[in-house]
C-alpha positions in Angstrom: -11.9 -8.3 3.8 -11.6 -8.9 0.0 -11.8 -6.1 -2.5 -15.1 -7.6 -4.0 -16.7 -7.7 -0.5 -15.8 -4.2 0.4 -17.3 -2.9 -3.0 -20.4 -4.5 -2.3 -20.7 -3.3 1.1 -20.0 0.3 0.2 -22.4 0.1 -2.9 -25.5 2.2 -2.4 -24.1 4.1 0.8 -25.4 7.7 0.5 -23.1 10.7 1.7 -23.3 14.4 1.8 -22.3 16.0 -1.4 -19.9 18.6 -0.6 -17.8 20.5 -3.3 -14.8 20.9 -0.8 -14.5 16.9 -0.3 -12.1 16.3 -3.2 -11.7 12.7 -3.2 -14.3 9.7 -2.8 -14.4 6.4 -0.9 -12.4 4.6 -3.3 -9.2 6.8 -2.9 -6.4 6.1 -0.5 -7.4 9.0 2.0 -10.0 11.7 2.2 -9.1 15.1 1.2 -11.0 18.1 2.4 -10.3 21.6 1.0 -10.1 24.5 3.6 -8.8 27.0 1.2 -7.3 27.1 -2.2 -3.9 26.3 -1.1 -4.7 24.0 2.0 -6.7 20.9 2.5 -6.8 18.4 5.4 -6.1 14.6 4.7 -7.9 12.2 7.0 -7.2 8.2 6.9 -7.4 5.2 9.2 -5.8 1.5 9.3 -5.4 -1.1 11.7 -4.7 -4.9 11.7 -3.7 -7.9 13.5 -0.1 -8.9 14.1 2.0 -10.2 11.1 5.3 -10.5 12.9 6.5 -12.2 16.3 8.2 -9.1 17.7 5.7 -6.6 19.4 7.8 -3.5 18.8 8.4 -4.3 15.0 4.5 -5.0 14.5 4.0 -1.4 16.1 6.4 0.1 13.5 4.7 -1.7 10.6 1.1 -0.8 11.6 2.3 2.9 11.9 4.0 3.0 8.7 1.2 1.4 6.8 -1.3 3.8 8.2 1.0 6.9 7.4 1.2 5.6 3.7 -2.0 6.7 2.6 -1.2 10.3 3.4 1.9 9.9 1.4 0.1 8.2 -1.5 -2.0 11.4 -1.8 1.3 13.5 -2.0 0.4 14.8 1.6 2.2 15.6 4.7 0.9 13.8 7.9 1.1 16.0 11.1 -0.9 14.0 13.7 -2.1 10.6 14.6 -4.4 9.0 17.2 -3.7 5.2 18.4 -6.4 2.5 17.6 -6.0 -0.4 20.0 -8.0 -3.5 20.4 -6.3 -5.6 23.3 -7.3 -9.1 24.9 -6.5 -8.1 28.5 -7.6 -11.3 29.8 -5.0 -13.4 27.9 -2.1 -11.2 27.2 0.5 -9.3 29.4 0.4 -5.5 29.3 4.0 -5.4 28.5 3.2 -6.6 25.0 0.8 -3.7 24.4 3.4 -1.5 25.8 6.0 -2.5 23.1 3.5 -2.3 20.2 2.7 1.5 21.3 6.4 2.1 21.8 7.1 0.8 18.2 4.1 3.1 16.7 5.4 6.2 18.6 9.0 5.8 17.4 7.8 5.4 13.8 5.7 8.6 14.2 8.8 10.2 15.4 10.6 9.2 12.4 8.0 10.8 10.5 7.8 13.7 12.6 4.2 13.3 13.4 2.6 14.2 16.8 0.9 11.3 18.6 -2.3 13.1 20.1 -4.1 10.2 22.0 -6.4 7.5 20.6 -8.9 4.9 21.6 -8.9 1.2 22.9 -11.4 -1.6 23.6 -11.1 -4.9 25.0 -11.0 -7.6 22.4 -11.5 -11.2 23.4 -9.3 -12.8 20.9 -6.3 -11.1 19.6 -4.7 -7.6 19.7 -5.3 -5.2 16.8 -3.3 -1.9 16.3 -3.1 1.0 14.0 -3.6 4.6 13.5 -6.0 7.5 12.7 -4.0 9.8 10.7 -4.5 13.4 9.9 -2.3 15.3 7.2 -2.1 18.5 5.1 -1.9 19.0 1.4 -1.8 21.9 -1.2 -4.8 20.6 -3.1 -3.4 22.0 -6.3 -0.5 19.4 -5.9 -2.4 16.4 -4.6 -1.9 12.9 -6.3 -4.9 10.6 -6.9 -5.3 7.2 -8.5 -6.7 8.4 -11.9 -5.6 10.4 -14.8 -3.3 7.6 -16.2 -2.0 8.6 -19.6 -0.9 6.4 -22.5 2.8 6.1 -22.4 3.2 6.5 -18.8 5.8 4.4 -16.9 4.8 2.7 -13.7 7.4 2.6 -10.8 7.1 0.4 -7.9 9.0 1.4 -4.9 9.2 -1.6 -2.7 9.6 -5.2 -3.3 6.6 -7.6 -3.5 5.7 -11.0 -1.7 5.5 -10.2 1.9 2.0 -11.9 2.0 3.6 -15.1 0.7 6.4 -14.8 3.1 4.2 -13.9 6.1 2.2 -17.1 5.2 5.4 -19.2 5.3 6.4 -17.5 8.6 3.2 -19.0 10.2 4.6 -22.3 9.4 8.0 -21.5 10.9 9.8 -22.0 7.4 11.3 -18.5 6.9 15.0 -17.8 8.1 15.8 -14.8 10.2 17.5 -13.0 7.4 14.6 -13.0 5.2 12.4 -12.2 8.1 14.5 -9.3 8.9 14.3 -8.0 5.4 10.8 -8.0 5.0 10.0 -6.7 8.2 12.4 -3.7 7.6 10.7 -3.0 4.4 7.2 -3.1 5.9 8.3 -0.7 8.5 10.0 1.8 6.1 8.0 5.0 5.4 6.8 6.0 2.0 7.7 9.5 2.9 11.0 10.0 0.6 9.3 8.4 -2.4 6.2 10.6 -1.9 8.4 13.6 -1.8 10.3 12.7 -4.7 7.3 11.9 -6.6 6.0 15.5 -6.1 9.3 17.0 -6.9 9.7 15.1 -10.5 6.0 15.8 -11.3 4.2 12.3 -11.1 0.8 12.2 -12.9 -0.5 9.5 -10.6 0.0 7.5 -7.4 -1.4 4.9 -5.1 0.1 2.5 -2.5 0.1 -1.2 -2.9 -1.4 -3.0 0.0 -4.2 -5.6 0.5 -5.6 -5.6 -2.8 -2.0 -6.5 -4.4 -0.6 -5.1 -7.5 -3.4 -6.2 -9.8 -6.1 -4.6 -7.6 -4.5 -1.4 -6.9 -3.5 -1.0 -10.6 -7.0 -1.7 -11.8 -8.2 1.1 -9.4 -5.8 3.3 -11.2 -7.4 2.3 -14.6 -10.9 2.3 -13.4 -10.6 6.0 -12.1 -9.0 7.2 -15.2 -11.6 8.7 -17.7 -10.0 7.8 -21.0 -10.1 4.2 -21.5 -6.6 2.9 -21.0 -4.8 -0.7 -20.1 -1.7 -1.4 -18.3 1.1 -3.8 -19.6 3.3 -5.3 -16.6 6.6 -7.0 -17.2 6.7 -9.8 -14.8 10.5 -10.4 -15.2 11.1 -6.7 -13.7 8.8 -7.3 -10.5 11.3 -6.7 -7.5 11.0 -9.6 -5.2 11.7 -10.5 -1.6 13.9 -13.4 -1.2 12.4 -16.9 -1.2 9.0 -15.7 -2.7 9.5 -17.9 -5.7 10.4 -21.0 -3.5 7.5 -20.6 -1.4 4.9 -19.9 -3.9 6.1 -23.0 -5.8 5.1 -24.8 -2.8 1.7 -23.3 -2.7 1.7 -21.3 0.4 -0.5 -18.7 -1.0 -2.4 -16.9 1.7 -6.4 -16.8 1.6 -6.1 -12.8 0.9 -4.2 -13.6 -2.5 -7.0 -16.1 -3.4 -9.7 -13.7 -2.6 -7.8 -11.0 -4.7 -7.5 -13.3 -7.7 -11.0 -14.7 -7.5 -12.2 -11.1 -7.6 -10.1 -9.5 -10.4 -8.7 -12.3 -12.6 -11.1 -11.7 -15.5 -9.3 -8.2 -15.7 -5.9 -9.6 -15.8 -4.5 -11.5 -18.9 -1.3 -13.5 -18.5 1.1 -14.6 -21.5 1.8 -18.3 -21.8 5.2 -17.8 -20.6 4.4 -16.2 -17.1 4.6 -19.2 -14.6 1.8 -19.8 -12.2 3.7 -18.8 -9.2 4.7 -15.5 -10.5 0.8 -15.0 -11.5 0.1 -15.3 -7.6 2.8 -12.6 -7.0 0.6 -9.9 -9.0 -2.3 -10.8 -6.5 -0.2 -11.1 -3.5 -1.6 -9.0 -0.6 1.1 -6.4 0.7 1.3 -4.9 4.2 2.8 -1.3 4.1 4.0 -2.1 0.5 5.6 0.6 -1.7 4.0 3.5 -4.0 3.1 2.9 -7.5 3.9 5.9 -9.5 2.8 6.7 -13.0 4.8 9.3 -14.9 5.9 10.2 -18.2 8.7 8.3 -19.9 11.3 11.3 -19.7 10.7 11.8 -16.0 10.9 8.1 -15.2 14.6 7.9 -15.2 15.0 11.0 -13.4 12.6 9.8 -10.5 14.6 6.3 -10.4 17.9 8.2 -10.0 16.5 10.3 -7.2 15.0 7.3 -5.6 18.1 5.5 -5.4 19.9 8.5 -4.1 17.5 8.7 -1.2 17.9 4.9 -0.4 14.8 3.6 -2.0 16.9 0.9 -3.8 14.1 -1.5 -4.7 12.4 1.2 -7.0 11.8 -0.5 -10.4 10.1 0.2 -13.5 7.6 -2.6 -14.0 5.4 -1.6 -16.7 3.5 1.0 -18.7 0.3 2.6 -19.6 -1.0 1.3 -22.9 -4.1 1.8 -25.4 -5.2 -1.8 -25.4 -6.3 -4.0 -23.8 -8.7 -1.5 -22.4 -9.7 -1.5 -18.8 -7.4 -4.6 -18.3 -3.9 -5.5 -17.3 -1.8 -7.6 -19.6 1.2 -9.3 -17.6 4.1 -10.4 -20.0 
């Protein structure tokens, strides 16, 4: 579902007003305060396969579901499997491998698997997790509160939507497949811990709405009217993204993202069309987008590199103008 469709569906929904509920529907996860120094985080995510290997698919789906907790600065502690499975057309060994991948990724994150729910799906397998985490509400990270001058750090490479679309046509070499799959299966745990250690102002994870969609959410949830300037030459890309984008292998999700958000994104004349699509490219288990003061940006990058987050890059900054928009140079 596109970002515009989701906003339309959610518009007008009523909810109980509870002062202990610290986040709304547009945040990465729900945070409910239990006491001054403790809150619980709740989130859920699942999707259809994006790689051929069942075990890797399970790992990616688990990492993706855990990411929302890390984006809030929290610690995931428990998870439940969500499974839709076409029992009539797919062997149970496939499901076993998916669940094994998810379980192993939870072990990497030191998160307890505590059950789940499954249904028969007549078409295709779907897998993900419902995740519970904990956080000190005084230290939680949210999408809002950008400040002019903040630098933006992205912690993973971009273009997996375009790569995965090319993969459907059998056009992607094994080395590129492996690199993209490894990135998608990598937890955002280290990046989140470093964000808290350094003192990040704002954080979100870059997933289905692409850089443009998620960055605009950061702008929209900031009380002060600000804008974002992105340097397109600094965007970290997976191998062959430029090649496939120039071939027109743009997935439907990217097209929906651009249609919904293009009025809020301005491109300078020297930004090629293929790179414009990268800004709207839907990511799966993408990196964190951190906003932090300039003096802390280099410190954060150093710590990220030391911890193996080697794709982390400063891609832009918060500016006064154009207010409410993204300028890509």
